[in-house]
C-alpha positions in Angstrom: -15.4 42.6 58.2 -16.0 40.2 61.5 -20.2 40.7 61.1 -19.7 38.9 57.9 -17.8 36.0 58.9 -21.1 34.2 59.9 -21.9 33.7 56.2 -18.6 32.0 55.2 -20.5 28.5 56.6 -23.5 29.2 54.9 -21.7 30.0 51.8 -19.6 26.7 52.2 -22.7 24.9 52.6 -24.4 26.4 49.3 -21.1 25.2 47.5 -21.2 21.6 48.9 -25.0 20.9 48.2 -24.8 22.1 44.8 -22.2 20.0 43.5 -22.7 16.7 42.5 -20.4 14.4 44.8 -21.8 11.3 43.2 -19.0 9.3 41.2 -21.6 6.7 39.6 -21.6 7.6 35.8 -24.6 6.1 33.7 -22.8 3.1 31.6 -25.1 1.9 28.7 -28.6 1.2 29.4 -30.4 -2.0 30.4 -32.1 -2.3 27.3 -28.2 -2.8 25.8 -27.7 -5.7 27.8 -30.7 -7.6 26.8 -29.0 -10.8 24.7 -26.4 -13.2 24.4 -22.6 -12.3 24.8 -19.6 -13.7 24.1 -16.1 -13.7 25.1 -13.9 -16.2 23.8 -15.5 -19.6 25.3 -17.3 -17.8 27.8 -21.7 -16.9 27.4 -23.3 -14.7 29.4 -27.1 -14.0 28.3 -29.1 -11.4 29.7 -33.0 -12.1 29.3 -36.1 -9.7 30.0 -37.8 -12.3 31.9 -39.1 -11.2 35.1 -37.6 -12.8 38.2 -39.4 -10.5 40.6 -38.0 -8.0 43.2 -37.1 -5.9 40.3 -35.0 -8.7 38.8 -34.4 -10.3 35.5 -32.9 -13.8 34.8 -29.6 -14.5 33.4 -27.8 -17.3 32.5 -23.7 -18.0 32.0 -21.8 -20.7 31.1 -18.4 -21.7 29.3 -18.6 -23.8 26.3 -15.4 -25.7 27.8 -17.2 -27.2 30.5 -20.8 -27.4 29.5 -23.3 -26.6 26.7 -25.9 -24.0 26.5 -28.1 -27.1 26.0 -26.8 -29.1 29.2 -28.2 -26.1 31.2 -31.6 -26.8 29.7 -31.7 -30.2 30.7 -35.2 -30.9 32.1 -33.6 -33.0 35.0 -32.2 -29.8 36.2 -34.2 -27.1 37.6 -34.8 -24.3 35.5 -33.0 -21.2 36.8 -30.6 -23.6 39.2 -26.9 -24.0 38.2 -25.7 -21.1 35.5 -28.8 -19.1 36.1 -28.5 -15.7 37.8 -30.9 -12.7 38.5 -29.4 -9.3 37.7 -30.4 -5.7 37.7 -28.4 -2.9 36.1 -27.3 0.1 38.0 -25.5 3.2 37.1 -21.9 1.6 36.4 -22.3 -2.0 37.5 -24.5 -5.1 37.2 -25.5 -6.6 40.5 -26.1 -10.4 40.1 -27.3 -13.0 42.3 -26.1 -16.2 41.1 -28.4 -19.2 41.8 -27.2 -22.6 43.1 -29.3 -25.8 42.7 -27.9 -28.1 45.8 -28.9 -25.3 48.6 -31.4 -22.7 46.7 -28.8 -20.1 48.0 -28.2 -16.9 46.2 -24.5 -15.3 46.2 -24.9 -11.7 45.3 -22.0 -10.5 43.2 -21.3 -6.7 41.5 -19.9 -6.7 38.0 -18.5 -3.3 37.4 -19.3 -2.0 34.1 -16.5 -0.3 32.1 -18.3 0.1 29.0 -21.7 -1.1 27.2 -22.5 -0.5 23.7 -25.0 -1.9 21.3 -22.1 -4.7 20.3 -19.5 -4.6 23.2 -19.6 -4.9 26.8 -16.5 -4.5 29.2 -16.9 -5.6 32.8 -15.1 -7.1 35.8 -15.9 -10.2 36.6 -13.8 -11.6 39.9 -10.5 -10.3 39.5 -10.5 -9.7 35.7 -11.8 -7.5 33.3 -13.6 -9.2 30.3 -14.7 -7.9 27.0 -17.7 -9.3 25.5 -19.2 -9.0 21.9 -23.0 -9.0 21.4 -23.9 -12.3 19.6 -27.6 -11.9 19.0 -30.4 -10.1 20.5 
């Protein structure tokens, strides 16, 4: 019996390395994100436009505060306030918000709970928001 005890650590290592310890589950696809989404007066658009470093451009706004056309005002920097760079992870979206006045990027992660061709549920700041896809 004692001569087989040295096999116990080897067996445990084999079991641990064969198990997938990752808790990340792939939720939806990048292609499903592309398009315009709405939740009440909140809008978010994921573009397929390259922003460099494996990121793409996106835009978000609230129609109570500003219209989408205000974000495209020629007097404002294109890809400034309201714009963000994004990349989809397995169960999250990494977004870097663009700020006109400082050219700073504030990176955040939005946790994805659901992503289908017509619905997206994610955590933005401290709230979970359900968006409906309104166009490609």
